[in-house]
C-alpha positions as CSV (number, residue, x, y, z in Angstrom):
1,M,0.0,0.0,0.0
2,P,1.3,3.5,-0.8
3,E,2.4,5.1,2.4
4,L,3.0,8.7,3.4
5,P,6.2,9.2,1.3
6,E,4.4,7.8,-1.8
7,V,1.4,10.1,-1.3
8,E,3.7,13.1,-0.7
9,T,5.7,12.3,-3.8
10,T,2.4,12.0,-5.7
11,V,1.1,15.4,-4.5
12,R,4.5,17.0,-5.4
13,G,4.3,15.5,-8.8
14,L,0.8,16.7,-9.4
15,R,1.4,20.2,-8.1
16,P,3.2,21.6,-11.2
17,V,0.7,19.9,-13.5
18,L,-2.5,21.0,-11.8
19,E,-2.0,24.0,-9.6
20,G,-3.5,27.1,-11.2
21,Q,-5.1,25.1,-14.0
22,R,-8.8,25.1,-14.9
23,I,-10.3,21.6,-15.1
24,A,-12.0,21.4,-18.5
25,L,-13.2,17.8,-18.4
26,V,-14.0,15.2,-15.7
27,Q,-14.7,11.7,-16.9
28,L,-15.8,8.8,-14.7
29,R,-15.2,5.5,-16.3
30,R,-16.9,3.4,-13.6
31,P,-19.3,4.3,-10.7
32,D,-17.0,3.5,-7.8
33,L,-13.7,2.5,-6.3
34,R,-13.8,1.4,-2.7
35,H,-17.0,3.4,-2.5
36,P,-19.0,5.3,-5.1
37,F,-17.6,8.5,-6.6
38,P,-19.5,11.6,-5.4
39,A,-22.6,12.0,-7.6
40,D,-21.9,15.6,-8.3
41,L,-18.1,15.2,-8.8
42,G,-18.1,16.2,-12.5
43,Q,-20.5,19.1,-12.0
44,R,-18.5,20.6,-9.2
45,L,-15.0,20.1,-10.7
46,T,-15.7,21.0,-14.3
47,G,-14.7,24.6,-14.9
48,A,-13.1,24.9,-11.4
49,T,-9.5,26.1,-11.1
50,V,-7.1,24.2,-8.8
51,T,-5.8,26.5,-6.2
52,G,-3.6,24.1,-4.1
53,L,-2.5,20.6,-3.5
54,S,-1.5,19.1,-0.2
55,R,-1.5,15.9,1.9
56,R,-3.1,14.8,5.2
57,A,-1.8,11.5,6.5
58,K,-2.1,9.1,3.5
59,Y,-4.6,11.2,1.7
60,G,-4.0,13.7,-1.1
61,L,-6.0,16.9,-1.3
62,I,-6.8,19.0,-4.4
63,E,-8.4,22.3,-3.6
64,T,-10.4,24.4,-6.0
65,D,-11.6,28.1,-6.3
66,R,-15.1,26.9,-5.7
67,G,-14.4,26.2,-2.1
68,D,-14.3,22.4,-2.7
69,T,-11.5,19.9,-2.0
70,M,-11.2,16.6,-3.7
71,V,-9.7,14.0,-1.3
72,F,-8.1,11.0,-2.8
73,H,-6.7,7.8,-1.3
74,L,-4.5,5.5,-3.4
75,G,-5.6,2.3,-1.6
76,M,-3.3,-0.6,-2.4
77,S,-2.5,0.0,-6.1
78,G,-3.6,3.5,-7.0
79,R,-1.5,6.0,-8.9
80,W,-2.0,9.1,-11.0
81,R,-0.7,9.0,-14.6
82,V,0.2,12.3,-16.3
83,D,-0.4,12.7,-20.0
84,P,-1.0,8.9,-20.7
85,S,-0.6,8.1,-24.3
86,D,-3.5,5.6,-24.0
87,V,-6.4,5.3,-21.5
88,L,-5.9,1.9,-19.8
89,P,-8.7,-0.4,-18.5
90,H,-8.0,0.6,-14.9
91,D,-7.9,4.4,-15.5
92,H,-11.1,5.0,-13.6
93,L,-11.1,8.8,-13.3
94,I,-9.9,11.2,-16.0
95,L,-9.2,14.9,-15.4
96,E,-8.3,17.2,-18.3
97,T,-7.0,20.7,-18.4
98,A,-6.3,22.9,-21.4
99,T,-2.9,21.3,-21.9
100,Q,-2.8,17.9,-20.0
101,R,-4.7,14.8,-19.1
102,L,-4.4,13.0,-15.8
103,A,-5.7,9.5,-15.1
104,L,-6.3,7.9,-11.7
105,N,-5.4,4.3,-12.2
106,D,-6.4,1.7,-9.6
107,A,-6.3,-2.0,-10.6
108,R,-7.5,-3.3,-7.2
109,R,-10.0,-0.4,-6.6
110,F,-9.2,-0.1,-2.9
111,G,-8.7,3.6,-3.3
112,S,-11.3,6.3,-2.9
113,V,-12.3,9.8,-4.0
114,D,-14.4,12.2,-2.0
115,L,-15.4,15.8,-2.6
116,L,-16.0,18.1,0.4
117,A,-16.4,21.8,1.2
118,T,-12.9,22.9,2.1
119,T,-14.3,24.5,5.3
120,A,-15.6,21.0,6.3
121,L,-12.3,19.1,6.0
122,A,-11.8,18.9,9.7
123,D,-15.1,17.1,10.1
124,F,-14.3,14.5,7.4
125,P,-14.6,11.2,9.2
126,A,-11.2,9.9,8.1
127,F,-9.6,13.1,9.5
128,K,-11.4,13.7,12.7
129,A,-9.4,11.2,14.9
130,L,-6.0,11.6,13.2
131,G,-3.0,12.3,15.3
132,P,-0.3,14.9,14.4
133,E,1.6,14.8,11.1
134,P,5.0,13.0,11.6
135,L,6.8,15.8,9.7
136,G,5.0,18.6,11.5
137,P,6.0,20.5,14.6
138,E,3.4,18.8,16.8
139,L,5.2,15.5,16.8
140,T,7.7,15.8,19.7
141,A,9.1,13.5,22.3
142,A,7.0,15.3,24.9
143,Y,3.8,14.6,22.8
144,L,4.7,10.9,22.4
145,H,5.6,10.5,26.0
146,A,2.1,11.8,27.0
147,A,0.3,9.8,24.2
148,L,2.1,6.5,25.1
149,A,1.9,6.9,28.9
150,G,0.5,3.7,30.5
151,R,0.3,1.9,27.2
152,I,1.5,-1.7,27.3
153,A,1.1,-2.4,23.6
154,S,4.3,-2.7,21.5
155,I,5.7,0.6,20.2
156,K,5.5,-0.9,16.7
157,L,1.7,-1.3,16.9
158,L,1.2,2.0,18.6
159,L,3.1,3.9,15.9
160,L,0.7,2.3,13.3
161,D,-2.3,3.7,15.2
162,Q,-3.3,6.7,13.2
163,R,-4.8,8.3,16.2
164,I,-1.4,8.6,17.7
165,V,0.6,9.6,14.6
166,A,-1.0,10.2,11.3
167,G,0.3,8.5,8.1
168,L,2.9,6.1,9.4
169,G,2.8,2.7,7.8
170,N,4.6,-0.6,8.3
171,I,7.6,-0.1,6.1
172,Y,8.7,3.2,7.6
173,V,7.9,2.3,11.2
174,C,10.2,-0.7,10.8
175,E,12.9,1.5,9.3
176,A,12.5,4.3,11.9
177,L,12.6,1.9,14.9
178,H,15.8,0.4,13.5
179,L,17.4,3.8,12.9
180,A,16.5,4.8,16.5
181,G,17.9,1.5,18.0
182,I,14.5,0.6,19.6
183,S,13.1,-2.9,19.7
184,P,9.7,-3.0,18.0
185,K,8.6,-5.3,20.8
186,R,9.1,-2.7,23.6
187,S,6.0,-1.5,25.3
188,G,5.3,2.1,24.2
189,G,4.7,3.3,27.8
190,E,8.1,2.2,29.0
191,L,10.2,4.2,26.5
192,S,12.3,7.0,28.1
193,R,12.2,10.5,26.9
194,A,15.7,10.0,25.5
195,K,14.6,7.1,23.3
196,L,11.6,9.1,22.2
197,E,13.8,11.9,21.1
198,R,15.8,9.5,19.0
199,L,12.6,8.0,17.6
200,V,11.1,11.3,16.5
201,A,14.3,12.2,14.8
202,A,14.5,8.8,13.1
203,I,10.9,9.0,11.9
204,R,11.6,12.4,10.2
205,S,14.9,11.2,8.8
206,V,13.4,8.1,7.3
207,L,10.3,9.8,5.8
208,L,12.4,12.7,4.3
209,S,14.9,10.3,2.8
210,A,12.0,8.2,1.3
211,I,10.4,11.3,-0.2
212,E,13.7,12.5,-1.7
213,A,14.0,9.0,-3.3
214,G,10.5,9.2,-4.7
215,G,9.0,6.6,-2.3
216,S,9.3,2.9,-2.4
217,T,8.3,0.9,-5.4
218,L,6.4,-2.2,-4.0
219,R,4.2,-3.9,-6.6
220,D,2.2,-1.2,-8.4
221,Y,3.4,2.1,-7.1
222,A,5.0,4.6,-9.4
223,R,5.2,8.4,-9.4
224,P,2.9,10.5,-11.6
225,D,5.6,10.9,-14.2
226,G,5.9,7.2,-14.4
227,E,9.2,6.9,-12.7
228,L,9.7,4.3,-9.9
229,G,10.5,5.2,-6.3
230,Y,13.9,4.0,-5.2
231,F,13.9,4.2,-1.4
232,S,13.5,0.4,-1.3
233,K,17.1,0.2,-2.3
234,Q,18.0,1.9,1.0
235,F,16.0,-0.4,3.3
236,L,18.1,-1.3,6.3
237,V,15.8,-4.0,7.7
238,Y,12.5,-4.1,5.8
239,G,12.2,-7.2,3.7
240,R,15.8,-8.3,4.6
241,E,15.1,-11.3,6.9
242,G,18.2,-13.3,7.3
243,E,20.5,-10.7,5.8
244,P,23.3,-9.0,7.8
245,C,22.7,-5.8,9.7
246,A,25.3,-3.1,9.7
247,C,25.9,-3.7,13.4
248,G,27.0,-7.3,12.7
249,G,23.7,-8.9,13.7
250,T,21.2,-10.6,11.5
251,V,17.8,-9.1,10.4
252,A,14.9,-11.1,11.8
253,R,11.2,-11.1,11.1
254,Y,8.1,-11.8,13.2
255,A,4.3,-11.3,12.6
256,E,2.2,-9.0,14.7
257,G,-1.1,-7.4,14.1
258,G,-1.3,-9.1,10.7
259,R,1.9,-7.5,9.5
260,S,5.5,-8.6,9.2
261,T,8.0,-6.7,11.4
262,F,11.6,-6.6,10.4
263,W,14.3,-5.7,13.0
264,C,17.7,-6.5,14.3
265,P,17.7,-8.1,17.8
266,K,21.3,-7.1,18.3
267,C,21.2,-3.4,17.9
268,Q,17.5,-2.7,18.6
269,R,16.8,-2.7,22.4
């Protein structure tokens, strides 16, 4: 599933293509993805000018001059294609400006598209309970210390809880915990402020490195320009079970919460 760096990379790729442009055509090539497209999507977007693009957690936001924001989620296999030479069977939503065409392609159809009044974004059900952005100023060691107080669940599972930190996914949590030298099995409530300081720094470092590399290409993900993300070549532990860690240990794997966790038992305490 595309995670925060992939969505951020997508938004950054769409910004020079869409921002300031008038949407001349909206074409729906099927009635739904994970849930139905908004019934008035075409009416409200056609003729509107895109005034901004941004991201919240794993959602992309496209704002227009009509006071609307289209919120998209890439699901497991979604990606935007810019100026495709052909319309493919899984191009389910087409947007055209005076100069370019964009296609939202989603083979598995686990993505979603919603259209909201921009002033109502805070009340969007998917946003109401979200924690702070991991790259924003609100994520601090003090915040995590308070949010994790008394929690006996593993720090790995707690970091995946979107109510604690918004947008973190399995790949980047594994990588951040390794960079911080913290065992994913440790109870969140027992981590010291010093460890949490290292963790916050590691989360930011891993996410920024992944964004710079264009995300991680796992299965279907690609950037809007068609290029692949290359952060997967920098993985220190994710997907490397049985391979050597830089500390001299061996990367291990275990399953928790329906996900594989990769870590080094030697350097992660």
